[in-house]
C-alpha positions in Angstrom: 106.7 63.0 -111.1 108.1 62.9 -114.6 106.2 65.3 -117.2 105.5 65.2 -120.7 108.3 65.1 -124.1 108.7 65.4 -127.2 111.0 62.9 -129.5 112.3 65.6 -132.2 114.0 65.4 -136.1 115.7 68.3 -137.4 117.5 68.4 -140.5 119.8 70.6 -142.4 119.4 71.1 -146.0 122.1 69.4 -147.6 120.3 66.1 -145.4 121.7 66.1 -142.4 119.7 64.0 -139.4 119.4 65.5 -136.1 117.2 63.0 -133.2 116.6 65.1 -130.1 114.1 64.8 -126.7 113.5 68.0 -124.7 110.5 68.2 -122.2 110.1 72.0 -124.2 110.3 71.8 -128.2 109.6 75.3 -127.9 111.9 76.2 -126.5 115.1 73.6 -127.5 113.7 74.2 -131.5 114.4 78.3 -130.8 118.1 76.9 -129.3 119.1 75.2 -132.6 117.1 77.7 -134.4 119.2 80.3 -132.5 123.3 78.6 -132.5 122.2 79.1 -128.3 124.2 76.4 -128.0 127.5 75.2 -130.2 127.9 70.9 -131.1 126.4 69.4 -134.1 123.1 71.2 -135.0 125.3 74.8 -135.1 128.1 73.5 -136.8 125.8 71.7 -139.4 123.1 74.1 -139.8 120.6 71.8 -138.9 118.2 73.9 -137.9 114.8 72.7 -139.7 111.8 71.2 -137.3 110.1 68.2 -139.9 109.3 65.4 -137.9 108.5 65.5 -134.0 106.2 63.5 -131.8 104.5 64.0 -128.3 104.4 61.8 -124.9 102.8 62.7 -122.2 106.1 60.8 -120.3 109.7 62.1 -120.9 111.0 58.3 -120.1 108.9 57.2 -123.2 110.4 60.0 -125.7 113.2 59.5 -124.4 112.9 55.5 -125.0 112.1 56.4 -128.2 114.8 58.7 -129.0 116.9 56.1 -128.0 115.3 53.9 -130.8 115.7 56.4 -133.5 118.4 57.1 -133.4 119.8 53.0 -133.8 117.7 52.9 -136.6 119.4 53.4 -140.8 119.0 56.7 -142.4 116.8 55.3 -145.1 114.5 54.2 -141.8 114.1 57.6 -140.4 113.8 58.7 -143.2 110.4 56.9 -144.0 109.6 58.4 -140.3 110.1 61.7 -141.6 107.9 60.9 -145.1 105.3 59.6 -142.7 103.6 62.4 -141.4 106.2 65.3 -143.2 106.9 63.7 -147.3 107.8 67.8 -148.2 110.1 68.0 -145.6 108.6 71.5 -144.7 110.2 72.7 -141.6 106.8 72.6 -139.1 108.3 75.3 -137.8 109.2 78.2 -140.3 106.7 81.3 -138.8 106.9 80.4 -135.3 110.7 80.2 -134.6 113.2 82.7 -136.9 116.2 80.8 -138.6 119.7 82.3 -136.8 121.0 84.5 -139.9 125.0 83.6 -140.6 
C-alpha cells in the first residue's frame, strides 16, 4: 500500500535549483541542510526549501517530480513564485543549516 509523499524544490543562494520527492519532508529537509548525503545538493549548497506540495499517494508525488524535472528553468521559477514570491526559505527556523 502506497503512502503520501511530497515533491519539493530547493534553491541555493546563487539560484541553483533541485527538485526531489520524499515521503518524509521534514527528515529529508534536515538531511539536505546538514549535508548528510553527498551529491548535488551538498556540492552546490542547494539547501533552502523554496517550494513543496503534498500528495495523498507517493506515486502522485513521483509523477509530479518527473514532470517538474522536465520543465524549463523559467517554468520552475514561475511555479516557485506562484507560492513563494519572495523565495523565502520555507524551513527557516525549523531546521538548521550546517555551517562550513
